[in-house]
VEXDREN-2710 file (C-alpha; in Angstrom, 1 decimal):
% VEXDREN-2710
k/r/px/py/pz
1/MET/184.5/28.1/49.2
2/ILE/181.7/28.6/46.7
3/PHE/179.9/25.7/48.3
4/ILE/180.0/27.4/51.7
5/ILE/178.7/30.8/50.3
6/ARG/175.8/29.0/48.6
7/SER/174.9/27.2/51.8
8/LEU/174.9/30.4/53.8
9/MET/172.6/32.1/51.2
10/LEU/170.2/29.1/51.2
11/LEU/170.1/29.3/55.0
12/LEU/169.4/33.0/55.0
13/ALA/166.7/32.5/52.4
14/SER/165.0/29.8/54.5
15/CYS/165.1/32.0/57.6
16/ALA/163.3/34.8/55.6
17/PHE/160.2/32.6/55.5
18/VAL/159.9/32.3/59.2
19/VAL/160.5/36.0/60.1
20/HIS/157.2/37.5/61.2
21/ALA/156.0/41.1/61.5
22/ALA/153.2/42.9/63.4
23/ASP/151.7/43.8/60.0
24/SER/150.9/41.2/57.4
25/GLY/150.9/43.7/54.5
26/TRP/148.2/43.6/51.9
27/LEU/147.3/40.0/51.1
28/ARG/145.9/39.1/47.7
29/TYR/144.7/36.0/46.0
30/ALA/145.3/35.4/42.3
31/GLN/141.8/34.0/41.7
32/ASN/140.1/36.9/43.5
33/SER/141.3/40.3/42.3
34/HIS/138.2/42.0/43.8
35/ALA/139.4/41.9/47.4
36/GLU/142.5/42.4/49.5
37/VAL/143.0/42.2/53.2
38/ARG/145.6/43.3/55.8
39/LEU/146.0/42.3/59.5
40/ARG/147.8/44.4/62.0
41/THR/148.4/43.8/65.7
42/ALA/149.7/45.5/68.8
43/ALA/150.0/44.7/72.5
44/HIS/147.4/46.2/74.8
45/GLY/148.2/45.4/78.4
46/ASN/148.1/41.6/78.8
47/ASP/146.1/41.2/75.6
48/HIS/146.5/42.2/72.0
49/GLN/144.5/44.3/69.6
50/LEU/144.0/43.2/66.0
51/LEU/142.8/45.2/63.0
52/LEU/141.4/43.5/59.9
53/ASP/141.4/45.9/57.0
54/ILE/139.3/44.9/53.9
55/ARG/139.4/46.6/50.5
56/LEU/136.7/45.7/48.0
57/GLN/136.4/46.7/44.4
58/PRO/133.3/48.8/43.3
59/GLY/130.2/46.6/43.0
60/TRP/131.5/44.0/45.5
61/LYS/130.4/43.4/49.1
62/THR/131.3/41.2/52.1
63/TYR/129.2/40.3/55.1
64/TRP/128.3/41.3/58.6
65/ARG/128.4/38.9/61.6
66/THR/124.9/37.7/60.6
67/PRO/125.0/37.7/56.8
68/GLY/121.2/37.3/56.3
69/GLU/119.6/35.0/53.8
70/GLY/122.9/34.5/51.9
71/GLY/126.6/34.9/52.2
72/VAL/129.2/33.9/54.9
73/ALA/130.6/36.1/57.6
74/PRO/134.4/36.7/57.8
75/GLU/136.1/34.0/59.9
76/ILE/139.6/33.2/61.1
77/ARG/140.8/29.6/61.8
78/TRP/143.6/30.0/64.3
79/ASN/146.8/27.9/63.9
80/THR/147.8/29.0/67.4
81/PRO/145.8/26.9/69.9
82/GLY/143.8/28.5/72.7
83/VAL/143.4/32.0/71.2
84/GLN/140.2/33.8/72.3
85/ALA/139.0/36.5/69.9
86/GLN/136.2/39.0/70.3
87/TRP/135.1/40.5/67.0
88/LEU/133.6/44.0/66.9
89/TRP/131.4/45.0/64.0
90/PRO/130.5/48.4/62.5
91/ALA/126.9/49.0/61.5
92/PRO/126.2/47.2/58.2
93/ALA/124.0/48.0/55.2
94/ARG/121.2/45.9/53.8
95/PHE/121.3/44.5/50.3
96/ASP/118.2/43.1/48.6
97/VAL/118.8/40.9/45.6
98/SER/116.3/38.7/43.9
99/GLY/114.0/38.7/46.9
100/LEU/116.8/37.8/49.3
101/THR/118.0/40.2/52.0
102/THR/121.6/40.2/53.2
103/GLN/123.6/42.4/55.7
104/GLY/127.1/43.5/55.1
105/TYR/129.6/46.1/53.7
106/LYS/130.8/47.7/50.5
107/GLY/134.0/49.6/49.8
108/ASP/136.6/49.7/52.6
109/VAL/135.9/48.4/56.1
110/THR/138.0/47.8/59.2
111/LEU/137.0/45.3/61.8
112/PRO/138.6/45.6/65.2
113/ILE/139.3/42.4/67.1
114/THR/140.6/41.9/70.7
115/LEU/142.7/38.9/71.4
116/SER/143.5/37.1/74.7
117/ASN/145.1/33.9/75.9
118/LEU/147.9/34.1/73.4
119/PRO/150.3/31.2/74.2
120/GLY/153.5/32.6/72.5
121/ASN/155.1/35.2/70.4
122/ALA/153.6/34.2/67.1
123/LEU/150.1/34.5/65.8
124/ALA/149.0/32.5/62.7
125/GLY/145.8/31.5/61.0
126/THR/143.7/31.6/57.8
127/LEU/141.1/34.3/57.2
128/THR/138.1/33.1/55.1
129/LEU/136.3/35.9/53.3
130/SER/133.2/35.8/51.2
131/THR/132.9/38.4/48.5
132/CYS/129.9/38.8/46.2
133/SER/128.8/40.7/43.2
134/ASP/126.9/38.9/40.4
135/VAL/128.8/35.8/41.7
136/CYS/130.2/34.9/45.1
137/ILE/133.8/33.9/45.8
138/LEU/135.0/32.3/49.0
139/THR/138.7/33.1/49.5
140/ASP/141.3/31.9/52.1
141/PHE/144.1/34.3/53.2
142/PRO/146.8/32.6/55.3
143/PHE/148.7/35.0/57.5
144/SER/151.3/35.0/60.3
145/LEU/152.3/37.8/62.7
146/ASP/155.2/38.3/65.0
147/LEU/153.9/39.6/68.3
148/ARG/157.4/40.7/69.4
149/GLN/157.5/43.3/66.6
150/PRO/156.6/46.9/67.7
151/ALA/153.4/48.3/66.4
152/GLU/153.4/50.8/63.6
153/THR/153.1/54.4/64.8
154/ASP/149.5/55.0/63.6
155/PHE/148.1/51.7/64.9
156/ALA/146.6/53.2/68.1
157/ARG/144.9/56.0/66.1
158/ASP/143.5/53.5/63.5
159/PHE/142.2/51.2/66.2
160/ALA/140.5/54.1/68.0
161/GLN/138.9/55.2/64.7
162/ALA/137.7/51.7/64.1
163/MET/136.2/51.5/67.6
164/GLY/134.5/54.8/66.9
165/GLN/132.5/53.0/64.2
166/ILE/131.2/50.3/66.6
167/PRO/127.6/51.0/67.7
168/PRO/127.4/51.7/71.4
169/GLN/124.7/50.1/73.6
170/SER/122.9/53.4/74.3
171/GLY/122.5/56.9/73.0
172/LEU/119.9/56.4/70.2
173/THR/116.6/54.9/71.5
174/ASP/114.7/56.0/74.6
175/GLN/112.5/52.9/74.6
176/LEU/112.6/49.6/72.7
177/GLU/110.1/46.7/72.6
178/ALA/109.7/43.6/70.6
179/SER/106.9/41.0/70.3
180/PHE/106.2/37.8/68.3
181/VAL/102.7/37.6/66.8
182/ASN/101.4/35.5/63.9
183/ASP/104.8/34.6/62.5
184/HIS/106.0/38.2/62.6
185/LEU/108.3/40.2/64.8
186/GLU/106.8/43.5/65.9
187/ILE/109.3/46.1/67.0
188/ARG/108.7/49.6/68.4
189/ALA/111.4/52.1/69.2
190/GLN/111.0/55.6/70.5
191/ARG/113.4/58.5/70.2
192/GLN/112.7/61.9/71.6
193/GLN/114.6/63.7/68.8
194/GLY/112.5/61.8/66.2
195/TRP/113.7/59.7/63.2
196/ARG/115.1/60.6/59.8
197/ASN/116.1/57.4/58.0
198/PRO/115.8/54.4/60.4
199/ALA/117.2/51.0/59.6
200/LEU/117.3/47.7/61.6
201/PHE/119.8/44.9/61.3
202/PHE/119.2/41.6/63.2
203/ASP/121.2/38.7/64.6
204/TYR/118.9/35.8/63.8
205/PRO/117.6/33.9/66.8
206/PRO/118.6/30.2/66.6
207/GLY/116.6/28.2/64.0
208/SER/115.0/31.3/62.4
209/MET/115.3/33.6/59.4
210/LEU/114.2/37.2/59.4
211/SER/113.2/39.0/56.2
212/ALA/113.6/42.7/55.5
213/PRO/111.6/44.8/58.0
214/GLN/108.6/46.9/56.9
215/ILE/109.4/50.2/58.7
216/SER/107.0/53.0/59.4
217/VAL/107.8/56.3/61.2
218/GLN/105.2/58.4/63.1
219/GLY/106.7/61.3/65.0
220/ASP/109.2/60.0/67.6
221/THR/108.2/56.4/67.1
222/VAL/109.4/53.9/64.6
223/THR/107.6/50.6/64.1
224/ALA/108.7/47.5/62.1
225/ARG/107.0/44.3/61.2
226/VAL/109.5/41.5/60.3
227/PRO/108.3/38.3/58.6
228/VAL/109.9/35.2/60.3
229/THR/110.4/31.7/59.0
230/ASP/112.5/28.7/59.9
231/GLU/115.9/28.1/58.2
232/TRP/114.0/26.3/55.4
233/GLY/111.6/29.1/54.7
234/GLU/108.7/27.3/56.3
235/THR/106.8/27.7/59.6
236/ALA/108.5/30.1/62.0
237/PRO/109.8/28.8/65.4
238/ASP/108.2/30.3/68.5
239/LEU/110.4/33.3/69.5
240/ARG/108.5/34.4/72.6
241/GLY/110.8/34.8/75.6
242/LYS/114.0/34.7/73.5
243/THR/116.4/37.6/73.3
244/LEU/116.7/39.5/70.1
245/SER/120.0/41.1/69.3
246/LEU/119.9/43.9/66.8
247/VAL/121.5/47.1/65.6
248/ILE/119.2/50.2/65.1
249/ALA/120.6/52.9/62.9
250/ASP/119.4/56.4/61.9
251/GLY/121.7/58.0/59.4
252/ASP/125.2/58.0/60.8
253/ILE/124.1/57.1/64.3
254/ALA/123.7/53.5/65.4
255/GLN/123.1/51.5/68.6
256/GLN/123.7/47.9/69.5
257/SER/120.6/46.7/71.4
258/SER/119.1/43.5/72.8
259/VAL/115.5/43.0/73.9
260/VAL/113.4/40.1/75.2
261/ILE/110.7/39.2/72.7
262/GLY/107.3/39.4/74.3
263/ALA/103.9/37.8/73.3
264/GLN/101.5/40.7/73.5
265/PRO/100.9/42.6/70.2
266/LEU/102.6/46.0/70.1
267/PHE/100.2/47.4/67.5
268/ASP/96.8/47.7/69.2
269/SER/94.1/45.9/67.2
270/GLU/91.4/48.3/68.4
271/GLY/93.6/51.2/67.4
272/GLN/94.2/49.5/64.0
273/ARG/90.4/49.1/63.5
274/ALA/89.8/52.7/64.4
275/THR/92.6/53.8/62.0
276/LEU/91.1/51.6/59.3
277/TRP/87.6/53.1/59.7
278/SER/89.1/56.6/59.6
279/VAL/91.1/55.9/56.5
280/LEU/88.0/54.3/54.9
281/LEU/86.2/57.7/55.5
282/LEU/89.1/59.5/54.0
283/ALA/89.0/57.2/51.0
284/LEU/85.3/58.0/50.4
285/LEU/85.9/61.8/50.8
286/GLY/89.1/61.6/48.6
287/GLY/87.2/59.7/45.8
288/LEU/84.3/62.2/46.0
289/ILE/86.6/65.3/45.9
290/LEU/88.4/63.7/42.9
291/ASN/85.5/64.7/40.8
292/LEU/86.3/68.3/41.5
293/MET/90.0/68.2/40.7
294/PRO/91.3/70.1/37.6
295/CYS/92.6/66.9/36.0
296/VAL/89.0/65.6/35.8
297/LEU/87.7/68.2/33.3
298/PRO/87.5/65.5/30.6
299/VAL/85.5/63.4/33.0
300/LEU/83.1/66.2/33.6
301/ALA/82.8/66.5/29.8
302/ILE/81.8/62.8/29.6
303/LYS/79.3/63.3/32.4
304/LEU/77.7/66.4/30.9
305/SER/77.5/64.7/27.5
306/THR/75.7/61.8/29.1
307/LEU/73.2/64.1/30.9
308/VAL/72.5/65.9/27.6
309/ARG/71.5/62.6/26.0
310/GLN/69.1/61.7/28.9
311/GLN/66.3/63.9/27.5
312/GLY/63.2/61.9/26.8
313/GLN/64.4/58.7/28.5
314/THR/62.5/56.8/31.1
315/ARG/63.6/56.8/34.8
316/ARG/64.5/53.1/34.5
317/GLN/66.8/53.7/31.6
318/THR/68.5/56.7/33.3
319/ARG/69.0/54.6/36.5
320/GLN/70.5/51.7/34.6
321/GLN/72.9/53.9/32.7
322/PHE/74.3/55.7/35.7
323/LEU/74.5/52.4/37.6
324/ALA/76.5/51.1/34.7
325/SER/78.9/54.1/34.9
326/SER/79.3/53.6/38.6
327/ALA/80.1/49.9/38.0
328/GLY/82.8/51.1/35.4
329/ILE/84.4/53.3/38.1
330/LEU/84.4/50.5/40.7
331/PHE/85.8/48.1/38.1
332/SER/88.6/50.4/37.3
333/PHE/89.5/50.9/40.9
334/MET/89.6/47.1/41.3
335/LEU/92.0/46.9/38.3
336/LEU/94.2/49.5/40.0
337/ALA/94.1/47.4/43.2
338/LEU/95.1/44.4/41.1
339/LEU/98.0/46.4/39.6
340/MET/99.2/47.6/43.0
341/THR/99.0/44.1/44.4
342/GLY/101.1/42.7/41.5
343/LEU/103.7/45.5/41.9
344/ARG/103.9/44.9/45.7
345/LEU/104.4/41.2/45.3
346/SER/107.1/41.8/42.7
347/GLY/108.9/44.3/44.9
348/GLN/108.4/47.2/42.5
349/ALA/107.8/50.9/43.5
350/LEU/104.2/51.8/44.2
351/GLY/102.5/55.2/43.6
352/TRP/99.2/56.8/42.7
353/GLY/99.1/57.6/39.0
354/ILE/102.4/55.7/38.2
355/GLN/100.8/54.3/35.0
356/PHE/101.3/57.8/33.5
357/GLN/105.0/57.1/33.7
358/SER/104.5/54.6/30.9
359/GLY/104.9/55.9/27.3
360/GLY/102.8/53.0/25.9
361/PHE/99.9/53.8/28.3
362/LEU/100.0/57.5/27.4
363/LEU/99.9/56.7/23.7
364/LEU/96.9/54.4/24.2
365/MET/95.2/57.2/26.2
366/VAL/95.9/59.7/23.4
367/GLY/94.2/57.5/20.9
368/VAL/91.1/56.9/23.1
369/MET/90.8/60.6/24.0
370/PHE/91.0/61.6/20.4
371/LEU/88.2/59.1/19.5
372/PHE/86.1/60.6/22.3
373/SER/86.7/64.1/20.9
374/ALA/85.6/63.0/17.5
375/SER/82.5/61.5/19.0
376/LEU/81.6/64.7/20.8
377/PHE/82.1/66.6/17.4
378/ASP/79.5/64.1/16.0
379/LEU/82.1/62.7/13.7
380/LEU/82.2/59.2/15.1
381/HIS/79.5/57.0/16.6
382/PHE/80.3/53.9/18.7
383/ARG/78.0/51.1/17.8
384/LEU/77.9/47.7/19.4
385/PRO/77.2/44.5/17.4
386/SER/73.5/44.3/16.5
387/GLY/72.8/41.3/18.6
388/LEU/74.3/42.8/21.7
389/SER/72.5/46.1/21.1
390/THR/69.2/44.3/20.8
391/ARG/69.8/42.4/24.0
392/LEU/70.7/45.6/25.9
393/ALA/67.7/47.4/24.5
394/THR/65.3/44.6/25.6
395/GLN/66.7/44.9/29.1
396/GLY/65.9/48.6/29.3
397/GLY/69.4/49.9/28.7
398/ASP/70.7/52.1/25.9
399/GLY/74.3/51.1/25.3
400/LEU/75.0/50.1/28.9
401/ALA/78.5/48.9/27.9
402/GLY/79.2/52.4/26.7
403/HIS/78.2/53.9/30.0
404/PHE/80.3/51.3/31.8
405/GLY/83.2/52.3/29.6
406/GLN/82.7/56.0/30.4
407/GLY/83.0/55.2/34.2
408/ALA/86.1/53.2/33.7
409/PHE/87.7/55.8/31.4
410/ALA/86.8/58.5/33.9
411/THR/88.8/56.7/36.6
412/LEU/91.9/56.4/34.4
413/LEU/91.8/60.1/33.7
414/ALA/91.4/61.0/37.3
415/THR/94.5/59.0/38.6
416/PRO/97.1/61.7/38.0
417/CYS/95.5/63.9/40.6
418/SER/96.2/63.8/44.4
419/ALA/93.2/65.3/46.1
420/PRO/92.9/66.2/49.8
421/PHE/92.4/63.0/51.8
422/LEU/93.2/60.9/48.8
423/GLY/97.0/60.8/49.4
424/THR/96.5/59.7/53.0
425/ALA/94.1/56.9/52.0
426/VAL/96.2/55.6/49.2
427/ALA/99.4/55.7/51.3
428/TYR/97.7/53.6/54.0
429/ALA/96.3/51.2/51.3
430/LEU/99.7/50.6/49.7
431/THR/101.4/49.7/53.0
432/ALA/98.5/47.9/54.6
433/PRO/97.8/44.1/54.3
434/LEU/96.5/43.1/50.9
435/PRO/92.8/42.6/52.0
436/GLN/92.8/46.2/53.4
437/LEU/94.4/47.5/50.2
438/TRP/91.5/46.1/48.2
439/LEU/88.9/47.4/50.7
440/LEU/90.3/50.9/50.5
441/PHE/90.4/50.9/46.7
442/VAL/86.8/49.9/46.7
443/ALA/86.0/52.8/49.1
444/LEU/87.8/55.1/46.7
445/GLY/85.7/53.9/43.8
446/ILE/82.5/54.3/45.8
447/GLY/83.5/57.8/46.7
448/MET/84.2/58.8/43.1
449/SER/81.0/57.2/41.9
450/LEU/78.8/58.9/44.5
451/PRO/77.6/61.7/42.1
452/TRP/76.7/59.0/39.6
453/LEU/74.9/56.9/42.2
454/LEU/73.0/60.0/43.3
455/VAL/71.6/60.5/39.8
456/ALA/70.8/56.7/39.7
457/ALA/68.9/57.1/43.0
458/ILE/67.0/60.2/41.9
459/PRO/66.8/59.9/38.0
460/GLY/64.7/63.0/37.8
461/MET/67.9/65.0/38.4
462/ALA/69.0/64.1/34.9
463/ARG/66.0/65.9/33.4
464/CYS/66.6/69.2/35.2
465/LEU/68.4/70.5/32.1
466/PRO/66.5/72.8/29.7
467/ARG/64.4/71.2/26.9
468/PRO/66.4/69.8/23.9
469/GLY/67.4/72.3/21.4
470/ARG/70.3/73.8/19.4
471/TRP/72.1/74.6/22.7
472/MET/72.9/70.8/22.9
473/VAL/75.0/71.1/19.7
474/HIS/76.9/74.0/21.1
475/LEU/77.4/72.2/24.4
476/ARG/78.7/69.1/22.7
477/THR/81.1/71.2/20.6
478/GLY/82.4/72.9/23.8
479/LEU/82.8/69.5/25.5
480/GLY/84.7/68.2/22.4
481/LEU/87.1/71.1/22.6
482/MET/87.8/70.4/26.2
483/MET/88.4/66.7/25.4
484/LEU/90.7/67.7/22.5
485/LEU/92.8/70.0/24.8
486/ALA/93.1/67.2/27.3
487/THR/94.3/65.0/24.4
488/LEU/97.0/67.5/23.4
489/TRP/98.1/67.7/27.0
490/LEU/98.6/63.9/27.0
491/VAL/100.6/64.3/23.8
492/THR/103.0/66.7/25.6
493/LEU/103.6/64.0/28.3
494/LEU/105.2/61.8/25.5
495/ILE/108.1/64.3/25.2
496/PRO/110.2/62.7/27.9
497/HIS/109.7/59.3/26.3
498/TRP/110.1/59.9/22.6
499/GLY/111.2/63.5/22.2
500/ALA/109.6/66.8/21.2
501/ALA/109.8/66.0/17.5
502/PHE/107.6/62.9/17.9
503/ALA/105.1/64.6/20.1
504/GLY/104.9/67.6/17.8
505/ALA/104.4/65.4/14.7
506/LEU/101.7/63.4/16.5
507/ALA/99.8/66.5/17.6
508/ALA/100.0/67.9/14.0
509/ILE/98.7/64.6/12.5
510/LEU/95.8/64.5/15.0
511/LEU/94.8/68.1/14.3
512/LEU/95.1/67.7/10.5
513/VAL/92.9/64.5/10.7
514/LEU/90.3/66.3/12.8
515/PHE/90.3/69.4/10.5
516/GLY/90.0/67.3/7.4
517/TRP/87.2/65.3/9.1
518/LEU/85.3/68.4/10.0
519/LEU/85.7/70.0/6.5
520/ARG/84.5/66.8/4.9
521/LYS/81.3/66.9/6.9
522/ARG/81.0/70.7/6.1
523/ALA/81.2/71.6/9.8
524/LEU/82.9/74.9/8.9
525/GLN/81.7/76.7/12.1
526/GLN/83.1/73.9/14.3
527/ALA/86.4/73.9/12.3
528/GLY/86.7/77.7/12.7
529/LEU/85.9/77.6/16.4
530/LEU/88.4/74.7/16.8
531/PHE/91.2/76.7/15.1
532/ILE/90.6/79.8/17.3
533/THR/90.5/77.7/20.5
534/LEU/93.7/75.9/19.7
535/THR/95.5/79.1/18.8
536/LEU/94.5/80.6/22.1
537/ALA/95.5/77.5/24.0
538/GLY/98.9/77.4/22.2
539/ALA/99.6/81.0/23.1
540/LEU/98.6/80.4/26.7
541/PHE/100.8/77.3/26.9
542/LEU/103.8/79.2/25.6
543/MET/103.2/82.0/28.1
544/THR/103.1/79.6/31.0
545/ARG/106.2/77.7/29.8
546/ILE/108.5/80.6/29.1
547/VAL/109.8/82.1/32.3
548/PRO/112.3/85.1/32.1
549/GLU/115.8/83.9/33.0
550/GLU/116.0/86.3/36.0
551/GLU/112.8/84.8/37.4
552/ARG/113.9/81.2/37.3
553/LEU/114.3/79.5/40.7
554/ASP/117.5/77.7/41.5
555/TRP/116.2/74.1/41.8
556/GLN/118.7/71.4/42.9
557/PRO/118.2/67.6/42.6
558/LEU/116.3/66.1/45.5
559/THR/118.3/63.8/47.8
560/GLU/118.3/62.9/51.5
561/ALA/122.0/64.0/51.7
562/ALA/121.1/67.5/50.3
563/ILE/118.5/67.9/53.0
564/TYR/120.9/66.9/55.7
565/GLN/123.7/69.1/54.4
566/ALA/121.4/72.1/54.3
567/LEU/120.2/71.5/57.8
568/GLN/123.8/71.2/59.0
569/GLN/124.3/74.7/57.6
570/ASP/121.2/76.1/59.4
571/LYS/119.4/76.6/56.1
572/ARG/115.8/76.1/55.2
573/VAL/114.7/73.6/52.6
574/PHE/111.7/73.6/50.3
575/VAL/111.0/70.1/48.8
576/ASP/108.9/69.8/45.6
577/VAL/108.1/66.4/44.1
578/THR/106.3/66.9/40.8
579/ALA/105.7/65.3/37.3
580/ASP/104.6/66.5/33.9
581/TRP/101.5/64.3/34.1
582/CYS/100.4/65.8/37.5
583/ILE/97.8/68.4/36.8
584/THR/97.5/69.4/40.4
585/CYS/101.3/70.0/40.4
586/LYS/100.8/72.5/37.6
587/VAL/98.0/74.2/39.4
588/ASN/100.2/74.6/42.5
589/LYS/103.0/76.0/40.3
590/SER/100.8/78.5/38.6
591/ARG/98.5/79.5/41.5
592/VAL/101.2/79.5/44.3
593/LEU/104.8/78.9/43.4
594/ASN/104.9/81.4/40.6
595/GLN/103.3/84.2/42.6
596/PRO/105.7/87.1/43.3
597/ASP/105.5/87.0/47.1
598/VAL/106.0/83.2/47.2
599/ARG/108.9/83.4/44.7
600/ALA/110.5/86.1/46.8
601/ALA/110.3/83.9/49.9
602/LEU/111.8/80.9/48.0
603/LYS/114.7/83.0/46.6
604/ALA/115.9/84.0/50.1
605/ASP/119.6/83.4/50.7
606/ASP/119.1/80.7/53.4
607/VAL/116.5/78.7/51.4
608/VAL/117.6/75.6/49.4
609/LEU/115.2/74.4/46.7
610/LEU/115.1/70.7/46.0
611/ARG/113.0/69.2/43.3
612/GLY/112.3/65.6/42.4
613/ASP/110.9/64.9/38.9
614/TRP/108.7/61.7/38.9
615/THR/107.6/62.1/35.3
616/GLN/109.4/58.8/34.5
617/PRO/110.0/55.9/37.0
618/ASP/112.6/56.8/39.6
619/PRO/113.1/54.3/42.5
620/ALA/114.9/57.0/44.5
621/ILE/111.9/59.3/44.5
622/GLY/109.6/56.4/45.2
623/GLU/111.7/55.5/48.2
624/PHE/111.8/59.2/49.3
625/LEU/108.0/59.3/49.3
626/ARG/107.6/55.9/51.0
627/ARG/109.8/57.0/53.9
628/ARG/107.3/59.8/54.5
629/ASP/104.3/57.5/54.2
630/ARG/103.3/59.1/50.8
631/VAL/102.7/57.6/47.5
632/ALA/101.0/60.4/45.6
633/ILE/102.1/63.7/44.2
634/PRO/102.2/66.7/44.4
635/PHE/104.4/66.5/47.5
636/ASN/105.8/69.5/49.3
637/GLN/107.8/69.6/52.5
638/ILE/109.6/72.4/54.4
639/TYR/112.6/71.8/56.6
640/GLY/114.6/74.3/58.7
641/PRO/116.4/74.8/62.0
642/ALA/113.0/75.1/63.7
643/LEU/111.6/72.2/61.7
644/PRO/114.3/69.6/61.6
645/ASP/111.8/66.8/61.0
646/GLY/110.1/68.7/58.2
647/GLN/106.5/69.9/57.7
648/ILE/104.5/68.3/55.0
649/LEU/102.1/70.7/53.2
650/SER/98.7/70.0/51.8
651/PRO/98.6/68.6/48.2
652/LEU/96.7/71.8/47.2
653/LEU/99.2/74.5/48.2
654/SER/98.2/78.0/49.4
655/ARG/100.4/81.1/49.3
656/GLU/99.8/81.7/53.0
657/ALA/100.8/78.1/54.0
658/VAL/104.0/78.2/52.0
659/ILE/105.1/81.7/53.3
660/THR/104.0/81.0/56.9
661/THR/105.7/77.6/57.1
662/LEU/108.9/79.0/55.6
663/SER/108.9/81.7/58.3
664/GLU/108.3/79.2/61.0
665/ALA/111.2/77.1/59.8
666/LYS/113.7/79.7/60.9
667/LYS/115.4/79.6/64.3
END
């Protein structure tokens, strides 16, 4: 009897392994705790519908139907012969790691699949899933489903929701074109409603690999250039006449598209040349106006000091000195172009004045500025080695290396400013091909050095100042005070890097050294004037920094999601991207944003204030600016029900422009 009971139990247990269900339940694999999957199915007419649910741990991803330059797309090997499966894919995201671009998903994702030609009542197979974080794991999940089992009650709803995530074949773009030119795909898409945050995901044509697209938005048109290679990273195959399958997304909206690749360039070369010439003109004007920006006061001090010392020199000497200064300016802009080239090739964020985000650079500039201040107070004299000085003198110059250094130093001090025309020129340069980047930076240098070149062309201008006298000492003292104030301003920029205590101690040490130096030289008048000036400057600084609590504006962190959410609530948005090292930003704040009428407009109930602080490196802010074809700050933009695409304001704000644009942003 016991033998019979045991035999029946073994029979029932063995049957349990062949009983199938319409839901596999969550499948896990002991060697991969970062992912779990579930398969569910239900009949749909003569066919079946299948849902593949994937759960991923934070930091892990899996792949789209075209994984990109790495990874493997999910795949099912069917044990049931003859099964025909059509996979449907939600819009993916792009992941760039170590120079490789991939396309896939993070978190939870559901893939709907339609099945046909099922030969029986059982469905079995093995799902192969690739999951990656710092490492990649390829996992097999065997499964079996009993097609005779009824579907769970919420299957139809879940399948409908999954299908709602599949990009349709229309509804986003009004026009789509593609062309293959010089180993690059050129893509142009138009949308009457405009674009917010476009993205493109490609099915690679056979034998090709496509890199991440370089996307640009202008009004209702988005353009993209996509580098193409073969599967080995070498010469690209000819894609002309082939069909390109791609998904175009803009925020939460996506569209599955296909287009035949043409051979004619989409980006008109004549138009490009015209654009380049216009941007070159903007670069010249931007460099010239840079001389007048508030952050260039120390530069003006250097220039005036140079002019003072021109008394009694020959025209030839004056010409050589100003040509040397112009060469220093051009040399510095070439160094900036080299820096930007290196950052672009390394995939780092680009921006005008980003060197001021480095604490080490700021500390170096503090030291150099302090030495310049001491020189203007006649406490320090820069002397070259005797042999070099003799050689320069015999060539007609008087310390040409010093004048070259003045021009180079002037450029470094000018880079925190974004003058009118400058932002447009720099933005174009940092997204243009590298030869154009260098050409535009040279144009910027020529523009900034035009006043110096003018004096070099007409040396008599340098002798238009009054005859030498005691006024020169007073002028040098005033210029030294200006340079010292600029030095202390640079010290305040060190606060985000090393704290207020360090900055305060450094400022105190510099001032004590300078006072002691002056007292030792018995320059009591200069020391007293220095003390009065610094006292007044400190009081003014405190007055501008201390804002009554009731007058503070309610600034929120800047994100694309915050802009979208405010627009969904029919609110207006004022965007301000600023930095402690941006002098123009501080001028805008004092001259415009802190004015009573502007503050009243910004404090309206339907106005949301979003501020991005770029004092230190922040990739999110760099990306925010790049999407708007900007690389320099200050940056201000106003959104609203009547301005859903946003209106970018001039770098130099005006009260009228802010108030008027805010009013126009209403419905």
